[in-house]
C-alpha positions as CSV (number, residue, x, y, z in Angstrom):
1,M,0.2,0.0,0.3
2,P,1.5,3.3,-1.1
3,K,2.4,5.6,1.9
4,V,1.4,9.4,1.2
5,K,2.8,12.4,3.6
6,A,0.4,13.9,6.2
7,L,-0.1,16.1,9.2
8,Q,-0.3,15.4,12.5
9,C,-1.1,17.2,15.3
10,A,-0.8,16.3,18.7
11,L,-1.6,17.9,22.0
12,A,-0.8,16.9,25.1
13,L,-3.1,18.3,28.1
14,E,-2.0,17.6,31.2
15,I,-5.4,18.7,33.9
16,R,-3.9,19.6,37.4
17,S,-7.5,20.6,38.9
18,V,-10.6,22.5,39.3
19,T,-11.1,25.2,42.1
20,C,-14.3,26.1,43.3
21,P,-13.9,28.6,46.9
22,G,-16.5,28.3,49.7
23,V,-18.9,25.5,47.6
24,V,-20.0,22.9,49.2
25,L,-21.7,20.5,46.6
26,K,-24.8,18.6,48.3
27,D,-23.8,15.1,47.1
28,K,-20.8,13.5,47.9
29,E,-20.5,10.7,44.7
30,D,-17.0,11.2,43.2
31,I,-16.5,13.8,40.3
32,Y,-14.3,13.2,37.0
33,L,-13.3,15.4,34.2
34,S,-14.9,14.4,30.9
35,I,-12.7,16.0,27.7
36,C,-13.6,15.7,23.9
37,V,-11.0,17.1,21.6
38,F,-10.0,15.9,18.0
39,G,-13.5,13.7,18.4
40,Q,-12.3,11.6,20.7
41,Y,-13.3,11.0,24.5
42,K,-10.9,10.9,27.8
43,K,-12.2,11.4,31.0
44,T,-10.0,11.4,34.7
45,Q,-10.0,9.5,37.5
46,C,-12.4,10.0,39.3
47,V,-11.7,12.3,42.9
48,P,-13.6,12.9,45.7
49,A,-16.7,15.6,46.0
50,T,-14.4,18.6,48.0
51,F,-12.9,21.4,46.1
52,P,-10.0,21.8,45.5
53,L,-10.4,18.6,42.9
54,V,-7.0,17.8,42.2
55,F,-7.0,15.6,39.3
56,N,-2.9,15.4,38.0
57,A,-4.0,14.0,35.0
58,R,-2.3,13.2,31.7
59,M,-3.7,12.5,28.3
60,V,-2.5,12.8,24.7
61,F,-5.2,13.7,21.9
62,E,-3.6,13.3,18.3
63,K,-4.9,14.2,14.2
64,V,-3.9,13.2,11.3
65,F,-4.7,16.2,8.5
66,P,-4.3,13.6,5.7
67,E,-5.0,16.6,3.3
68,A,-3.3,19.7,4.5
69,V,0.4,20.9,3.3
70,D,1.5,22.9,5.5
71,P,1.3,24.0,9.4
72,G,-1.1,26.9,9.2
73,D,-4.0,24.6,6.7
74,V,-3.9,22.1,10.2
75,V,-4.2,25.2,12.6
76,A,-6.8,26.7,9.9
77,Q,-9.1,23.7,10.9
78,L,-8.3,23.3,13.7
79,E,-11.0,26.0,14.0
80,Y,-14.3,23.9,12.6
81,D,-13.4,21.3,16.3
82,T,-14.5,21.9,19.5
83,A,-12.7,21.2,23.1
84,V,-15.4,20.3,25.4
85,F,-15.1,19.5,29.4
86,E,-17.7,18.0,31.5
87,L,-17.3,18.1,34.8
88,I,-19.7,15.7,36.2
89,Q,-20.6,14.0,39.7
90,L,-21.3,10.3,39.9
91,V,-25.1,10.7,40.6
92,P,-27.4,8.0,40.3
93,P,-28.5,7.0,37.7
94,V,-26.1,9.1,35.2
95,G,-24.4,11.2,36.5
96,E,-25.1,15.0,36.9
97,T,-22.7,17.6,34.6
98,L,-21.6,20.0,37.5
99,S,-19.9,22.8,34.7
100,T,-19.0,22.3,30.7
101,Y,-16.3,24.5,29.1
102,D,-16.0,24.8,25.7
103,E,-14.2,26.5,22.7
104,N,-13.3,25.7,19.2
105,T,-9.6,24.1,19.3
106,R,-7.7,26.5,17.6
107,D,-8.0,28.7,20.6
108,F,-7.6,26.5,23.3
109,M,-4.4,24.7,21.4
110,F,-2.7,28.1,20.3
111,P,-4.6,31.0,22.9
112,G,-3.5,34.5,22.7
113,P,-1.3,36.2,24.9
114,N,-3.8,38.0,27.2
115,Q,-5.2,33.6,27.7
116,M,-1.7,32.9,29.0
117,S,-0.5,33.2,32.6
118,G,3.1,34.7,33.6
119,H,6.2,33.9,31.3
120,H,5.5,32.3,28.5
121,D,4.7,28.6,29.6
122,S,1.2,26.6,28.9
123,N,-0.1,26.9,32.3
124,R,-3.4,28.4,32.3
125,Q,-6.8,29.0,33.5
126,V,-10.4,29.4,32.2
127,T,-13.5,29.2,34.0
128,M,-16.0,27.0,33.6
129,R,-20.1,27.1,33.0
130,R,-22.5,26.4,36.1
131,I,-24.9,23.8,35.3
132,S,-27.3,22.3,38.0
133,G,-26.5,21.4,41.4
134,L,-23.7,23.9,41.9
135,R,-24.2,27.3,43.5
136,G,-21.9,30.0,44.1
137,I,-19.1,31.3,41.8
138,A,-18.0,29.4,39.0
139,P,-15.4,26.3,39.1
140,K,-11.6,27.4,37.5
141,L,-10.1,24.8,35.5
142,E,-6.2,24.9,35.6
143,F,-4.4,22.6,33.1
144,S,-1.4,23.2,30.5
145,T,-0.8,22.0,27.2
146,T,1.8,21.1,25.0
147,S,1.2,21.3,21.3
148,V,3.3,20.3,18.6
149,I,2.6,19.5,14.7
150,T,4.4,17.0,13.3
151,E,4.6,15.9,9.3
152,C,4.0,11.8,8.9
153,L,3.8,8.7,6.6
154,I,0.2,6.9,6.4
155,S,-0.9,4.7,4.0
156,S,-3.5,6.0,1.4
157,R,-6.4,3.4,2.9
158,K,-5.9,4.7,6.8
159,C,-6.1,8.5,4.8
160,R,-10.2,7.5,3.7
161,T,-10.3,5.3,7.1
162,Q,-10.0,9.1,9.0
163,E,-11.8,10.7,6.6
164,A,-14.7,8.7,6.8
165,S,-14.0,9.0,11.3
166,K,-13.3,12.9,11.4
167,N,-17.5,13.2,9.7
168,L,-18.9,10.6,11.9
169,C,-17.5,13.0,15.0
170,G,-18.4,15.8,13.7
171,S,-22.2,15.0,13.4
172,R,-21.6,13.5,16.2
173,M,-20.3,17.0,18.0
174,A,-23.3,19.0,15.6
175,H,-25.7,17.6,18.2
176,L,-23.8,18.1,21.7
């Protein structure tokens, strides 16, 4: 099978904590953070329902862009993807979403200088939106990111498979 040049984008995400000073949750069931980037869903380990929620989780999301010819093409395509974070408490029967955060993946991965804290590092804080069951101030998600776009070789069959997968994930995200 012939190999085709493509660009791959990788996001290393380190989730430190979710803070919400002065807020006490009425339910005591554990909490986790659900993350969707590039149409891939991952979640942290569950932690006790007491703020600050300390996750110290590291995740890697990767996506191949077979149609991209330079990194600028990849960055432009990231505007059409959405990074979604949901803080979920394991309240029966299916869990309760306490707060959410979403942003187009381009801005999430490559924030402007006013979104970065301190020096030129990748440590960040974003304010989540409160949903049900959470009273008081809105939670803050503390995390860091490292992003890289590299060239790779893939089989032409994998390119077609990824394109079909991209269409499926795009339609799924439209319904969220």
